[in-house]
C-alpha positions, 0 to 999 in steps of 0.5 A: 537261540534267535536266528536270522536267516537271510535268503539273499537275492539280487534285488530282494531278500527274505529274512527269517526270524527263527527261534530254535526252542519254540520252532516258530518263524517270522518272515520279512521281505526287504530290499537288498540295500545297505540302508534296509539291511542296516535297519534290520540288524539294528532292531533285531535281537538275533544271536546269529545271522546265517546266509548263503555264500554268493556275491553280495554275502561279502559286504553284508557279512561285513555290515552285520559284523559292524553291528556286533552280530555273530555271522555264519556263511555257509556253502550251498554245494553240500549234499544236505543243501540239494533240493531233490524230489521237492514239490515246492521251492520258494525264498521263504523255504530256502530261509527257513531251511537254512535256520533248521539245518544249522540246528541240525549241524548240517551246514558247513561254514565258508571262509570269509576273507578280509575286504582287502583280500577280496579286492585282491582276489577280484583283481586276480580273477579280472586279469584272467577275464581280460586275458580271455577277452583278448584271446576271443578277440584274436580268434575272431579276427583269425576267423575273418581272414580265414573266411576271406582266404587271406593267410596271416602268420601263426601264433604270436607272430601275427600280433607282433611282426605280422601286425602290419600285414593285418593292419593293411586291411582295416578300414573305417566302417563308414568308408567301407563298400557293400563288398568290404564290410569285414574291413570295417569290423576288423578296424573295430576289433583291432581297436578293441584289441589294442585297448584290452592289451593296454588295460591288461598291462596295467592290471599286471603292473598293479599285480606286480606292485602288490607282489613286491610288498607281499611276502607270501607271493615272494615266498611261493615264487622261490619254488622252481617253476612257480611264477608270479601268476601262479603265486598270486592265485594260490595266495588269493585262494588260500589266504589264511593257511591255518584254516586247513588242518592237513594237506588232504583238506587242501587237495579237496579244496582245490578239487584235485582228489578223486571221487570215491564210490563205496558200497559193500565190497565195491570201492573204487576211485573215479576222476577228480571232483573238480570242486573249488576254484577252477582257475586255481586248479587250471593254473596248478596243472599248467604249473605242473607241466612247467615245473618239469623243466625247472624243478628236478624234484617235480620231474622225479615225482612225475616220472615215478608216477608216470612210470614211462607209460603214455596213458599215465601222463595226465594223471601224473601231471594232476598228481604233481599239481596236488603236491605243489598245492600242498607244498605251497600251503605248508610253506605259507603255514610254516613261513619258510621258503623253498628248500631242496634239502627239505624236499630230500627228507620228505621224499626219503621218508616215503622211500629211497630217492635215486642218487642222481636226483639227490645230488641234483637237489643237494647242488641246486642253486636258489631260484632267481626272481626277474630282478635278480636274474637281470642283475646277474645278466648285467654283471656277466655282461660287464665281466665278459666285456671287461675280459674282451677288453683286456684280451683286446689290449694284450693283443694290441700291445703285442701287435704294437711290439711286433710292429716296432721290431719290424719297423726297426729291422726295415729301417736298419736294412734301408740304411744299410743299403743307402750307406754301405760300411766304409771299412769294407773293400769295394768289389770290382766287377769282373770284366767280360768280353763278348764273343765278337771282340774275342774273334776280332783280337784273334791273330791272323795267321800269315802264309 
């Protein structure tokens, strides 16, 4: 077999033409450009092109496939690739080592996604890069105010309601004196912050537009506690779920399995390996903590592993993150949405489930996305408004009826006072005499 092993570099790459029968190798150094590599792929008669996984390996792999060549992209993180106790290390040594280790079947292939999926994965990663830049800029601004002894709001309030207070100190650098140069620096950083925030919102809108048309992202978002950002990262990392044979490979891919040290009678497990994508591992742990609020199944798993021990909280969260990753992979593989009843069957296969959790999962309503939630809230608001209007109309009609009755009664009373009944006999007032008149009319006795 004729093997073409490439040791890729930023500017130049080394090509090793190796024949596994004669064990002879020829070397060629070429610039890492599409023109030079295209000429090599066109002229060579290689049965296989081997390269290490790195930045330019994506487009070089696509270029080799366009010429009908079979490719093999290997991972350099394996034990066989480590250069230990080596006196010399050069690009030629790397290239020939690639060809020889492939013959010994010591290399493990790496999944190469399609160009469209690589762009999507790059956009997901870039969103997190912008978010980190924004946090770094905010921390820089806070440090200046701390050094100047000025108090600003804590948390997100400083960048919303408290932004006017921060803007009151900004000043163009050209207008700053020698004792207020920090105000000019603040003006530059606030300008950068506004620009990064705007660009971040643009990236998020684009990711949301992609998520609305991607059935895989929609499927993962049916898991309670899994939001759009987590679903995007999981889809970007897993890509083809059929490349994993079981859940153990998925757990190892995300680096959520413990290290193992076994020698003789000694067999112990250490901390997690932390291999794979660190962004995916971080977001899975954050998702595990958030799931405790929205997913009763996740809360039951966490409490079972934690065992009401404070020292096991983080271990339980990492274990829950691993389970969420495996469940997401299984849903993508089987093309099925989240089903609480299915989780009951899986949990009971390992042991008994508490009756309270079982009832909760059986009566659990399907998760709503943002659009469904807004639609439901608008519907509830319309129903509440209609009920309030109906109650107001009933109260108004009752009030109007009472007002009419009271008006009729008052009218009758006024009419009765003004025009008394004719058949009634007039009442005569009794004559009253004063005491003085009585004394005046008293007969005087005569002597």
